[in-house]
N, C-alpha and C positions, 0 to 999 in steps of 0.2 A: 877243820877251817873251811874246807871247801864245801862241806855240807852247810855250814852256816852261811857261806856266801850264796849259795844256791838259794836258800831260804829268803835271804834279804831281797835277792832279785826277783823272786816270786812274789813276795808282798808288795814290792814296788810295782811290779806288773798289775797286780790286783787293784792298787791304788790308782793307777793309770785308768784301768778298765772303768772302775767307779767314777772317776772323773768325767770319763766320756759318757757314761750313762746319764750322769746328773745333768750334763752339758745338753744331752738330747731331750731329757725330761724338760729342762728350761725352754728349749727351742719349742717343743711341742705345747707347752703352756702358754708360751708367748703367741704362737700361732692360733691357739683356741681363743685367748683373749682378744686378738686382733680380729678375728671371725665374729666373735660376739659383738665387738664394737662396732663392726661394719654393719651387721644386721640391725643393730640398735639405731645406727646413724641412719640407715634406709628407712627404718621405721618412722623415726623423727622427721625425715624428709618428707615422707608421704603424708605425715600429719600436718607438716608445714604447708604442703601444697594445698591441703583442704582450707586451711586458715588463710593462705594467699588467695585462693579462689574467691573466698568470701569477701575479702578486702577489695578485690578487683571487681567483683559484682557491686559492691557498695559504691566504689567510685564511679562505675559505669551508670548506675542508677541516678546518681546526682547529676552527672553530666547530661543524661538524657531528659532530666526534668528541666534543665536550663536550655535546651535545644543544641547542645553540643554533642551531635550525634556521631561526628568523626572520632572525637574523643572517647565517646562511650563504645564505639565500635572497637577501639584499640584495647580498652580496658576489658570488654568482654572477650575479645580474642585471647587476652591473657588469662582470664578466668577459665575459659574452656581449655587451654593448654595446661593450667594448673590443676583442674578437677579431673581430666579424663584418665590419666594414670592411676588415680586413686580408687577407681571403681573395679579394677582388676588386681590390686595389691591386697594380699592376704590380711594386712594389718588394718586397712582402712575400708575395704569393700563390704565388710560386714556392719560397719558403723552407720547408724541412721542418719547421722549428720551429714556424712559424705552425700548420700543421696538426696537429702533436702536441699543442701546448698546446690547441687547439680541441677535440681529441679528449678530452684530460684534463678540460677543463671539462664538456662534455656527459656524460662517463662520471660525473662526480660527481653530476650531476643525475640520471642513471640509476639510481645507486646509492641514491638516496633517493625514488624515486617513491612510496614508502608515505607520504610527507609531503606533503600536499595543497599547502602553500605553495610547496614546490620543483618538484613535479610541474606546477604550473601556469606555470612559466617557459617550457616548450617542448612542442610537441605530439609531437615525434619525437626525444627526445634519444639513444635507442638508435641510431637510423639515422644520425644526425648524428656521433656519436662513431665509430661503425663507419666511416663513410665517410671521416672525417678521419683516422683511424689508417691506413686503406688509401692515402690520398693522400700521407701522411707517407712511407709505405715507398716509394711511386713516386718521390718526390722526394729519395730517399736512396740512390743507386745503389751507394755504397761501403759502405752498411750500418753507418754510424757509430751509428744509433739503431735498429739492427734488433730488439734485444731488447726495448726499450721499446715500440716499435710492434706487434711481434708479440704481445707479452704483452697489449697494449691490445686487440686484436682478440680474443684468447681470452677475456679479462674479458668483453669485450660480449656474445660468444657465451653466457657463463655467465649473464650477467645476463638476456639475452633469454629463455633457458630457465626460469630461476627466476621471472622476471616472468610468463612465460606460464603457469607452474603456478599462481602467485598469483591471476591473473587467471580461469583456468579454475575454480578452487575458489571464486571469488566470483561465478561465473555470468556473468563478462563474457567470453563465448565469442568474440565478434568481437575483442575486445582480445587475447585469449589467441592467437588465430590470427595477428594481427599480429606478436607476439613469436616465436611457434614459426617462423613462416615466415622471419623475420629470422635466427634461429639456423640455419635450414637454408642459408639464402644464405651466412651467415659460414662455415659448414663447407665449403660447396662451393667457396668462395674458397680455401681451403686444400687442395683436392683431396679432400676427406673427404666421405663420404655419412653423415650422421646418420639412421638409420633411425627411431629413437625420437621425433627431432624432426619428421620427416616425419609419423609416425602420429600425433603429438599435434597437429599442424598440421591434419590431416585430421579429426580428432575435433572440434577446436574449430571448424572451418568447418561441419562438419555439425551440431554443436549450435546454432551460430548461424544456421542456415537457409540458409547459402551452399552450395547443392548443387553448383554448378558447380566451386567451389574445392575442396569436400569430395571429389568425384570425381577431380579433378586429382591431389590429394596422396595419395588411396587408391591410385590407379594408380602413382604414384612410389614409394610405400612397397612395393608388390608388386615393382616392377621392382628396387628395392634388395635384395629378397630377404627380407623380413620375413615368417616363417612365421605368419601370423595369419589363420586361416580366416574369422573373423567379418567381415573386411574386405568379403569377397564378399556377405555378408549386409547390411552397411550400404548397399554401393553399390546392391544390389538394392531396398532400401527407399526409397533417393533416387529412383530411376528410377520406382519404382511410384508415389511421391508426386507426381512430374512427369507421370504419366499415360503412361509409356513401358513398357507391360508386356513387350514384346519384350525390351528392354534389361534389364529387372528380371529376367526368366527366364534370359537368357543369362549375366548375373552368377552365377546359382546354378549353372548348368551348367559355367561356368568354374571355380567353386570346387570342384564335385564332381570335376573332372579333376585340380585341383591337390592336392586333400585327399580322395581316394577313400574313406578310412575315417572321415571326420569325420561323426558322427551328426546333428548340427545340420543340416548341408548336405544329408545324405541325407533327413532329414524334410522340409526345404524342397523338395526336387525331388518327394518324394511329393506334396506339397501341390500343386505345379504340375500334375502328372499328374491329381490328383483333379479339380482345377478344370477341366482340359481334357476330363474323361470318360475319360481313358485309364487304366482301372482295372488292366488286366492289367500295365503298367508299374509302377503305384503299388504293386501287392502285390508284385512282384518286387523292388523296392526295399526294401520293408518286411521282407520275409524276409531280406534280407541284414542289414538294421538289427537284427532280432531275434537273428541269429547272433552278431552283435558284442556284443549286450547282453542276454542271455537273462533276467536278472533284472528287466528293465523292464517293469512291469505296463502301463504306457501303450502301449508298442510292441506287446504282444500284443493288447491291446484294439483298436489301430488296424488291425492285420493282420485281426483278426476283423471289424471293421466294413467294411473293403474286401471281404472274402470275402462278406459279408452282402450288400452292394450287388451284388455279382456273382451272388447266387443260390446260392452254395456254402455252404449252410446248416450242413453238417457241419463243414467247415473253420472256419467262423465260430464255432461253439459250442465247437470244441477250443481256439481261441485265447481265447475269452471265459472259459472254465473256467481256462486257464492265468494269466490276468490276476487272476482272483479268488483263485487259489491264492497269488498273491504279493501281493495286497492285497484282503482281504475286506471292507474299508470302502470300496471303489471302487464307486460307485453305477452308473456307465455300463455296464459288462460284466454287472453283475447285472441290471440292467434290460433290456439288450439280449438276453440268453440267455432271460430270462423272456418277453419280446416275441416272440422267434422261436417259442418253444413255443405262446404264446397264438395267435399268427397261424396257426400249423400247425393247432391245434385248430379254429380258426373255419373254415378251409377244409374240414376233416373234418365239421364241422357242416353246411356249405353242400352238401357231397356227399351227406351223410345226408339232408337235407331234399328232396334230387332224387330218392330213392328212391321208387317207386310205392307208395302206401298199403297195397296187398295183400301187399307183401313186408315183413311185420312183422319177422321175424327178422333179415333183412338189415338193416333200419333200426336195430334194437336193438343189433346188432353194431357198426354203423358208429357209432352215437351213443356207445357205451361206448368204442370206441376214441378218439373225440374227448375224451371226458371223462378219459380216462387221460392224454392229453397235456396237457389242462388242469391236471391235478394235478402233471404234470412242470415246468409253469411256476410253479406256486404258491411253492415255497420261494425261488426267485430273486426273484420279485416282492415277497413278504414281507421279504426282505432289504433290497431297494432301498427299500422303505417305511420299514425301520427307519433307513436311512442318511439318507433324505430325506422326512421325514413329511408335506411339504407339497406334494409333486409330485402334481398332479392326474391325469396319465395314469396313474400307478401306482395310485391309489385307485380309478380307474375300472375299471381291468383287473381288480383284486383284487375289487371288487364283483361284476363279471360272472362271475369263476370261482366265487365263493362261492355265487352264484345257481345256476350250472350243477352244482354239486356237492352242492347241498342244504344247505349250511351257512349258513342264514339268519340266525343270531345274529351271526356274524361279518359277514355282509353288511350288516346292520343298523348295526353298530358303525362299519365302514369308511365306509359311505355317509354317515354323520352328520357326519363330517369335513368333507365337501363344503359342509356348511351353516354351518360355522364361520367 
C-alpha cells in the first residue's frame, strides 16, 4: 500500500508539472499573439498616417484655392506631422505612395511661399518635394505613377526658377541662389543643362558676395556654351576683389580669346596693359577698337591719351581732334590738346630764355614762335573752360596764355574766378 501511495503522489506531481507547462505555453502564445497584434497595429497606424496626410493635403489645397491660407497652413502642418514618420518606418518607407504624397505636400507649401504663414512651415520645401518625387520614381520600377512623379519634378523645377526670380528682385540674393541652384540640379537629373538657371545662379551668388560659388557657376555657364562675354568681366572683378590680380587679368585675356571682337573686353585688356605700363600693347589694342567703332569719341580720346603718354604728340592731337569732331562737348580731349600746345609753348619759352642776351633777334624769333604755339592752345582751353567753368587747371593755363599774349583784360577776368 505504501508503494501504491507513493506512485499516486508521483503521478499527481507529474500532472501538476504538466499543468504548469501548459500554463507557461499558453502565456508565451498569448505574448506572441500580443506582439504580432502590436506590430500589425503599428503597421496599420503608419499606413493610416499616409492616408491621413493625403486627406490633410487635399483639404489644404482646397482652402488655398479660396484664399484661406491660415486654414491651409493648419492642414499642411497636420499633413507634415502625419507624413514625416512614414518615411522612416519599414512598412511605409519603401512605398511609392508614401513619397509621392510627401512630394505633393511640400509642393503645395512651395507653391505658397509668398504667404508667410505657410512659408514658415518648412525651411526647404522645394528640396524636400523634389527629393520625394525622385524617391517615388525610384520605388516605381513599373512606372505606374511615372507621369505624376515626372510632372512633380518638372513643377518643382519651375517653382524653383520662379521663386529664384522673385527673391532676386527682392534683393534676397542668397535665397535666389539657393532656388536657382536647385533648378540646375533638377534639370541635370533629367539629363538637361539649363544655361539660364546656371547663369542666374552665378549672378545671385555674385550679388550675395559668395565669390567662390559665383566663379563655380560662371565657369559652368561657360562650359555649357552660353555666349555671354560679360561673364569674364564678372569673374575678373571677383578675383580682383579677392586680391588675385593674376587671375583677374587672366579672366579678361580668356574673354578676349573667346570673344575677340567684344569692345568691352578689349578696353579691359587695354586698361591691364596701361596699368602694367605696356603702352605699345595698349595702343595697338585701342587702334583695333577704333577700327571696330570709329564713331566712338571716347575711344579716339583714349588712343590720343596713350599716344600722349608715349610722347607721340602729333598722333595724340590727331585722335583728340577726331574725338572733338564727334563730341564738341567732350572736356578731356579739348583740355588735353590745349595742354599739349601749352606744354610745347613752355618748352619753346625755356629754349628762348637760354639764348644769350646779345642774340636779340634770335631770342625774339624764338619767343614769337612760342607765343604762336600758345595761341594754338587758346581755342581748345577756352572751349574746355566753357564745358567745365570750375576746372582750376584750365583757368590757370588760360591766365598764363592771356598774360603771354598781352590780353590783360581777359587775364583779369579769368583769374578773378580763382577768388570766387
